[in-house]
matplotlib code that plots the C-alpha trace (Angstrom):
import matplotlib.pyplot as plt

x = [7.7, 9.7, 9.8, 12.6, 11.8, 10.3, 12.2, 11.0, 13.2, 11.7, 13.9, 13.4, 15.1, 15.4, 14.9, 11.2, 10.0, 9.8, 7.4, 5.1, 5.0, 4.3, 5.2, 2.2, 2.9, 6.5, 5.4, 2.8, 5.1, 7.8, 5.3, 4.3, 7.8, 9.0, 12.5, 12.1, 14.9, 14.5, 17.2, 17.6, 19.5, 20.5, 21.1, 18.5, 21.2, 19.5, 16.1, 14.8, 13.3, 9.6, 8.2, 7.4, 7.6, 11.1, 12.4, 15.4, 16.8, 19.5, 21.5, 24.8, 24.6, 26.7, 24.6, 21.4, 22.8, 23.6, 20.2, 18.4, 20.5, 19.3, 15.7, 15.9, 17.1, 14.2, 11.7, 13.2, 12.7, 9.1, 8.4, 10.4, 12.6, 16.2, 17.8, 20.7, 22.1, 23.1, 25.4, 24.6, 24.1, 20.7, 20.1, 17.7, 14.5, 15.4, 13.0, 12.7, 12.1, 14.3, 15.3, 18.8, 21.3, 21.6, 24.6, 27.7, 28.2, 24.5, 22.6, 20.5, 23.7, 25.5, 25.8, 23.3, 25.7, 27.7, 24.5, 23.0, 26.1, 25.8, 22.1, 22.9, 25.3, 22.7, 20.1, 22.6, 23.4, 19.9, 18.2, 14.7, 11.9, 10.0, 11.2, 9.1, 10.0, 8.5, 7.0, 8.9, 7.6, 9.1, 5.6, 6.3, 9.0, 11.8, 15.1, 16.0, 12.7, 13.1, 16.6, 15.5, 13.1, 15.9, 18.3, 15.8, 14.7, 18.3, 19.1, 15.9, 16.8, 20.5, 21.2, 20.5, 22.9, 26.3, 27.8, 26.7, 28.3, 30.7, 32.5, 29.2, 28.5, 26.8, 23.8, 20.3, 17.1, 14.2, 10.8, 8.5, 8.8, 6.1, 5.5, 4.1, 0.8, 0.4, -0.4, -2.9, -5.5, -8.2, -7.2, -6.9, -10.3, -11.9, -10.5, -11.4, -15.0, -15.1, -13.8, -16.5, -19.2, -18.2, -18.5, -14.7, -12.4, -10.4, -6.7, -7.0, -9.4, -6.9, -5.1, -8.2, -9.3, -5.9, -5.0, -1.9, -4.1, -6.4, -3.4, -1.9, -2.4, -4.0, -1.8, -3.1, -3.6, -3.0, -2.5, -4.1, -2.6, -4.8, -2.8, -5.2, -3.7, -0.3, -1.3, 0.1, 3.5, 3.4, 2.5, 5.3, 7.7, 6.5, 6.9, 10.4, 11.3, 11.0, 12.7, 10.3, 6.9, 4.7, 2.9, -0.1, 0.1, -1.0, -0.2, -2.2, -5.1, -7.4, -8.9, -7.5, -10.9, -12.1, -9.0, -9.6, -13.1, -12.5, -9.1, -7.6, -5.1, -1.9, -1.9, 0.7, 1.2, 2.8, 5.5, 7.2, 6.7, 8.8, 6.2, 2.7, 0.2, -3.2, -4.5, -6.0, -3.8, -4.0, -0.4, 2.9, 4.1, 1.3, 2.8, 5.9, 6.6, 10.1, 11.5, 12.2, 15.8, 16.8, 20.5, 21.6]
y = [-51.1, -49.8, -46.0, -44.1, -41.6, -38.3, -35.2, -31.7, -28.6, -25.4, -22.3, -19.5, -16.2, -16.3, -18.7, -18.5, -18.1, -21.9, -21.9, -19.2, -20.2, -23.8, -25.3, -27.7, -28.9, -29.8, -31.5, -33.5, -34.7, -35.6, -37.6, -39.4, -40.5, -37.7, -36.4, -32.7, -30.2, -26.6, -24.2, -20.8, -18.3, -16.0, -16.3, -13.7, -11.7, -8.3, -9.4, -7.5, -9.1, -9.1, -11.0, -8.7, -11.5, -12.5, -10.3, -8.5, -6.9, -8.5, -6.0, -7.9, -9.6, -12.6, -13.2, -13.0, -15.4, -17.9, -17.5, -18.0, -21.0, -22.7, -21.7, -23.0, -26.4, -26.7, -25.6, -28.2, -30.9, -29.8, -30.1, -33.3, -31.8, -31.6, -28.2, -26.4, -22.9, -21.1, -18.9, -15.4, -12.4, -10.9, -7.7, -6.2, -4.4, -0.8, 1.8, 5.5, 7.9, 7.8, 4.2, 3.9, 1.8, -1.9, -2.9, -3.9, -7.7, -8.6, -11.3, -8.9, -7.2, -10.4, -11.1, -13.6, -16.3, -16.0, -16.3, -19.1, -21.3, -22.8, -23.5, -25.2, -27.4, -28.3, -29.0, -31.3, -33.1, -33.4, -34.0, -32.6, -33.5, -30.3, -26.9, -24.2, -20.5, -17.0, -15.3, -12.5, -9.9, -11.9, -12.3, -8.9, -6.4, -7.5, -7.4, -10.9, -12.4, -10.9, -12.2, -15.6, -15.9, -15.0, -17.4, -20.3, -19.7, -19.6, -22.9, -24.5, -23.5, -24.3, -27.2, -29.6, -27.9, -29.5, -26.4, -24.1, -24.1, -26.8, -27.1, -27.6, -31.3, -33.7, -32.0, -32.7, -31.2, -30.6, -31.2, -28.6, -25.1, -23.6, -20.3, -20.1, -18.3, -18.2, -14.5, -14.2, -11.5, -14.1, -16.2, -13.2, -11.8, -15.3, -15.7, -12.1, -12.7, -16.1, -14.5, -11.7, -14.3, -16.2, -13.1, -12.9, -9.9, -10.3, -9.5, -8.7, -5.8, -2.9, -5.0, -5.9, -2.3, -0.8, 0.7, -1.6, -4.6, -3.4, -2.9, -6.4, -8.3, -11.8, -14.4, -17.6, -20.5, -23.8, -26.2, -26.7, -29.1, -30.4, -29.9, -29.5, -32.5, -30.7, -27.3, -28.5, -29.2, -25.8, -24.0, -25.8, -24.6, -21.1, -21.1, -22.3, -18.9, -17.2, -14.0, -13.5, -15.0, -13.8, -16.9, -14.6, -12.7, -12.6, -16.1, -17.6, -15.2, -17.6, -20.5, -23.6, -25.3, -22.3, -22.4, -26.1, -25.4, -22.4, -22.8, -26.3, -25.9, -24.3, -22.8, -22.7, -21.4, -23.8, -21.6, -24.2, -27.9, -30.3, -33.1, -33.3, -32.3, -30.6, -27.9, -27.5, -30.0, -31.4, -32.7, -31.0, -34.3, -34.6, -36.1, -37.3, -41.0, -40.7, -43.0, -40.4, -39.9, -36.3, -36.4, -34.2]
z = [23.2, 26.1, 26.4, 28.0, 30.7, 29.5, 30.6, 31.3, 31.8, 33.3, 32.8, 35.3, 36.1, 39.9, 42.7, 43.7, 40.1, 39.8, 42.7, 41.5, 37.8, 36.8, 40.1, 40.4, 36.9, 37.7, 40.9, 39.0, 36.3, 38.8, 40.8, 37.6, 36.8, 34.5, 35.1, 35.8, 36.0, 37.1, 35.9, 37.7, 35.5, 38.4, 42.2, 43.0, 44.7, 44.2, 45.4, 48.4, 51.4, 50.5, 53.4, 56.3, 58.8, 57.8, 60.5, 59.0, 55.9, 53.8, 51.8, 51.1, 47.7, 48.8, 51.9, 49.9, 47.4, 50.1, 51.7, 48.5, 47.6, 50.7, 50.0, 46.5, 47.6, 50.0, 47.2, 44.9, 47.5, 48.0, 44.3, 43.8, 41.1, 40.2, 40.1, 38.4, 38.6, 35.4, 37.4, 36.4, 38.7, 39.3, 37.3, 39.9, 38.9, 38.0, 39.3, 38.7, 35.8, 33.9, 34.8, 36.1, 34.1, 35.0, 37.1, 35.2, 34.9, 35.5, 33.6, 31.4, 30.1, 29.2, 25.4, 24.3, 23.1, 26.4, 28.4, 26.4, 26.3, 29.8, 29.2, 25.9, 27.8, 30.3, 27.6, 25.9, 29.1, 30.5, 27.0, 27.7, 25.4, 26.6, 27.8, 29.5, 30.1, 29.8, 26.8, 25.0, 27.4, 30.3, 31.8, 33.3, 32.3, 34.7, 32.6, 33.9, 32.8, 29.3, 29.2, 30.4, 27.5, 25.0, 26.5, 26.7, 23.1, 21.9, 23.7, 22.3, 18.8, 18.8, 21.2, 18.3, 15.9, 15.9, 14.3, 17.3, 20.7, 19.6, 23.0, 24.9, 24.5, 22.1, 20.3, 21.5, 20.0, 22.4, 20.8, 22.3, 23.9, 26.1, 27.7, 31.2, 31.7, 35.5, 35.8, 33.0, 33.6, 32.8, 35.7, 38.0, 37.0, 37.4, 40.9, 41.8, 40.9, 42.7, 45.9, 45.7, 44.9, 48.0, 50.1, 50.6, 50.2, 47.0, 47.0, 43.3, 43.4, 42.8, 40.2, 38.2, 38.1, 37.3, 33.9, 33.8, 34.0, 31.2, 29.0, 29.5, 26.2, 26.6, 25.0, 23.5, 25.9, 24.1, 27.0, 30.4, 32.9, 35.7, 38.9, 41.8, 43.5, 43.6, 45.1, 48.4, 46.9, 45.2, 48.4, 50.3, 47.6, 47.9, 51.7, 51.3, 49.8, 53.2, 52.1, 49.2, 50.1, 52.9, 54.3, 55.1, 51.8, 48.2, 47.2, 50.0, 50.0, 48.0, 49.9, 48.3, 48.0, 46.0, 43.8, 43.2, 42.2, 40.0, 38.5, 39.0, 36.1, 35.1, 31.6, 28.8, 25.3, 22.9, 21.2, 19.1, 18.4, 16.3, 16.7, 15.5, 18.1, 18.1, 20.4, 22.9, 24.8, 28.3, 28.4, 27.7, 26.2, 23.7, 20.5, 22.3, 23.0, 24.5, 21.8, 19.2, 18.2, 18.8, 18.6, 15.7]

ax = plt.figure().add_subplot(projection="3d")
ax.plot(x, y, z, "-o")
ax.set_aspect("equal")
plt.show()
């Protein structure tokens, strides 16, 4: 029996999120012949320059959007994935007490159906069997990450319904929805202990000991994808985001041979499945053949 190509869609808030969350997974599946599409909900316009070696500040939103568009294209090439923009404007990360209001017209303030409509259209066009995004907390409380969860879940639940989003293409029902788990405290603690055991200075010390870390709830891990062979692709994608990622910083502080030994996987939480599968899984496509008919 001939199977059609499997398709995976990863929905992220900003350019660079696809490189720090699930990147090695997308690189692996792409290398194995799966069609992989990364969707960025915003242009990352309100992101600050976080790389001290970048050399200059960028304060103009249009200029930052243009820079990050180029960075994203390079990251997509490094991962071997397709990429689409949803087209919304970065909400920024509000700071202060009390928090200031979000800027008018930003992604997080967009009504849900208006924000989800272009993603529903992309789902119906690309026809993914599997979608990945963030858990309901956003992974961390950035308003765009929380909104990305809401929008991805809305698209997963409605893209197959012919009565919803009628002007957005032929219905298609994805089969599985996963939440990324890349910043789990279990992983951070394990890497922290491994660094100390190896006689190395851990970049995670203050984080592990912080009250905030102790209060982060551990979500269920259902699925672990072996990705050690694709850490190089992930690292190249990270470095592509030169405004955001310090090549001498946090993401590169763990020796790769130690990471391969201690944590050679990327973890996911199976949020919804329309096919029979059993957990724990080692494949996002467990239970899927590619021949199922998912047109509504």
